[in-house]
C-alpha positions in Angstrom: -16.5 24.3 -14.0 -18.6 22.5 -16.6 -20.4 23.6 -19.6 -22.7 21.8 -22.1 -20.7 19.8 -24.6 -21.5 20.9 -28.2 -21.7 17.5 -29.7 -22.3 14.0 -28.3 -24.1 15.3 -25.2 -22.8 15.5 -21.7 -20.8 18.3 -20.2 -17.3 19.6 -20.8 -15.0 20.0 -17.8 -12.7 23.1 -17.9 -9.4 21.7 -16.6 -6.9 23.5 -14.4 -4.4 23.6 -17.3 -6.8 25.5 -19.5 -7.8 22.6 -21.7 -11.3 21.0 -21.7 -12.4 17.4 -21.4 -15.8 15.9 -22.1 -16.9 14.1 -18.9 -18.4 11.2 -20.9 -14.9 10.5 -22.2 -13.9 9.5 -18.6 -14.7 6.0 -17.5 -14.6 4.3 -14.1 -11.4 2.4 -14.9 -9.5 5.6 -15.8 -7.0 6.9 -13.2 -5.3 9.5 -15.4 -5.2 10.6 -19.0 -2.7 12.4 -21.2 -4.0 15.8 -22.0 -3.6 18.0 -25.0 -1.5 20.3 -22.8 1.2 17.6 -22.8 0.7 16.6 -19.1 -1.1 13.7 -17.4 -4.0 14.6 -15.2 -5.4 12.3 -12.5 -9.1 11.3 -12.7 -11.1 10.4 -9.6 -14.7 9.5 -9.3 -16.9 9.2 -6.2 -17.4 5.6 -7.2 -13.7 4.9 -6.7 -13.0 3.4 -3.2 -11.0 5.4 -0.7 -8.7 2.3 -0.7 -7.4 3.5 -4.0 -5.2 5.8 -1.9 -5.1 4.3 1.6 -4.9 0.8 3.1 -8.2 -0.8 4.2 -7.4 -0.6 7.9 -6.8 3.1 7.7 -10.0 3.8 5.7 -11.8 1.8 8.4 -10.2 3.9 11.2 -11.1 7.1 9.4 -14.7 5.9 8.9 -15.0 5.3 12.6 -13.2 8.5 13.6 -14.4 11.1 11.2 -17.9 12.4 11.6 -19.6 13.3 8.4 -22.6 15.7 8.2 -23.8 14.8 4.7 -26.9 12.7 4.2 -25.7 12.0 0.6 -22.3 10.8 1.8 -22.8 9.5 5.4 -19.6 7.5 5.4 -16.0 8.8 5.0 -14.7 8.0 1.6 -13.3 9.2 -1.7 -15.4 12.4 -1.8 -14.1 13.4 1.5 -10.5 12.8 0.5 -11.0 14.8 -2.7 -12.7 17.5 -0.6 -9.5 17.8 1.4 -7.4 18.0 -1.8 -9.8 20.6 -3.3 -9.6 22.7 -0.1 -5.8 22.7 -0.1 -5.4 23.1 -3.9 -8.5 24.8 -5.3 -6.8 26.0 -8.5 -5.5 22.6 -9.3 -8.7 20.6 -9.2 -11.7 20.7 -11.5 -14.8 18.9 -10.5 -18.3 18.3 -11.8 -21.5 16.9 -10.4 -22.5 14.5 -13.1 -25.1 12.6 -11.1 -27.9 13.5 -13.6 -25.9 12.0 -16.5 -26.4 8.2 -16.5 -23.8 7.8 -19.2 -20.9 8.8 -16.9 -21.2 6.1 -14.3 -20.4 8.3 -11.3 -21.9 11.2 -9.3 -18.9 13.4 -9.0 -15.8 13.6 -11.1 -12.5 15.3 -10.2 -9.6 16.0 -12.6 -6.4 17.3 -11.1 -3.5 19.2 -12.5 -1.4 16.4 -10.8 -0.8 13.0 -12.4 -2.2 10.1 -10.5 1.0 9.3 -8.6 1.4 12.9 -7.4 -2.3 13.1 -6.4 -1.8 9.9 -4.4 1.2 11.5 -2.6 -0.9 14.6 -2.0 -3.8 12.6 -0.5 -1.4 10.7 1.8 0.4 13.9 2.9 -3.0 15.6 3.7 -4.3 12.5 5.6 -1.0 12.4 7.7 -1.6 16.1 8.5 -5.2 15.4 9.5 -4.0 12.6 11.7 -1.3 14.7 13.2 -3.8 17.4 14.0 -6.2 14.9 15.6 -3.4 13.3 17.7 -2.2 16.8 18.8 -5.6 17.2 20.6 -5.1 14.0 22.6 -4.6 14.2 26.3 -2.0 11.5 26.1 1.5 13.1 25.6 3.1 9.7 25.0 0.7 9.0 22.1 1.6 12.4 20.6 5.3 11.7 21.0 5.0 8.2 19.6 3.0 9.5 16.5 5.6 12.2 15.9 8.4 9.7 16.2 6.8 7.3 13.8 6.2 10.1 11.3 9.9 10.9 11.3 10.5 7.5 9.8 7.5 7.7 7.3 8.4 8.4 3.7 5.3 9.4 1.7 7.0 8.7 -1.7 8.2 5.3 -0.6 4.7 4.4 0.9 3.0 5.4 -2.3 5.4 3.5 -4.5 4.9 0.3 -2.4 1.1 0.7 -2.2 0.8 1.4 -5.9 2.9 -1.7 -6.7 0.9 -3.8 -4.3 -2.4 -2.6 -5.7 -1.1 -2.6 -9.3 -2.2 1.0 -9.8 0.5 1.7 -12.4 -0.7 -0.9 -14.8 -1.4 0.1 -18.5 -5.1 -0.4 -18.1 -5.6 2.7 -16.0 -4.5 5.2 -18.6 -6.2 6.8 -21.5 -4.9 8.9 -24.3 
C-alpha cells in the first residue's frame, strides 16, 4: 500500500515490517536496504531484468513456454516472477505502481520482508515448483523421472550463492542505508 509522502513528493510505501519508505528514495541500482526495523529488505523494480534471479537460458525458456495475457507485459519477466512471490507470500511483499512518477525510474516497485539473498532463493524455489508442475503434465514419464532425479541433486542455496558470485550481486554498490 502506498500513500502520499508529506514532504518531497512521491509516495510512501508501507513495508511488511510496519515501517514506511519513500519510493523516491529507491533507485534502479538498489537491491536491498537496511530498514529502521533493523532488517534488510530486498528491492525489486520492473526495470530489473529477470536474469537478476535466473540464468539467461532459463529466462529464454520461460519466455517461450509461459503465455502471458497482459498487453502491458507481453513477455515473461521480473513482474511475473514477483507476481509468483506475491501470490505465495502476500503479507511479506509491499508493492506500488509508480508509473506516473517519473522521478522513480520504474513502473512497479516491490519491497519484501526478505533480504535480497533470501528473495533470490524464494524466486528459484518457486520457479522450480512451477517447472515441476509443468513437467508433471508431460506425457513422457521418462522426462518426469529425469526431472525429479535432477531436482534431488539441485541445491537452491548453493545455486544462488554461485549465481550471485558470478553476477556480483553481493557487491557493496547494491546496498543503501
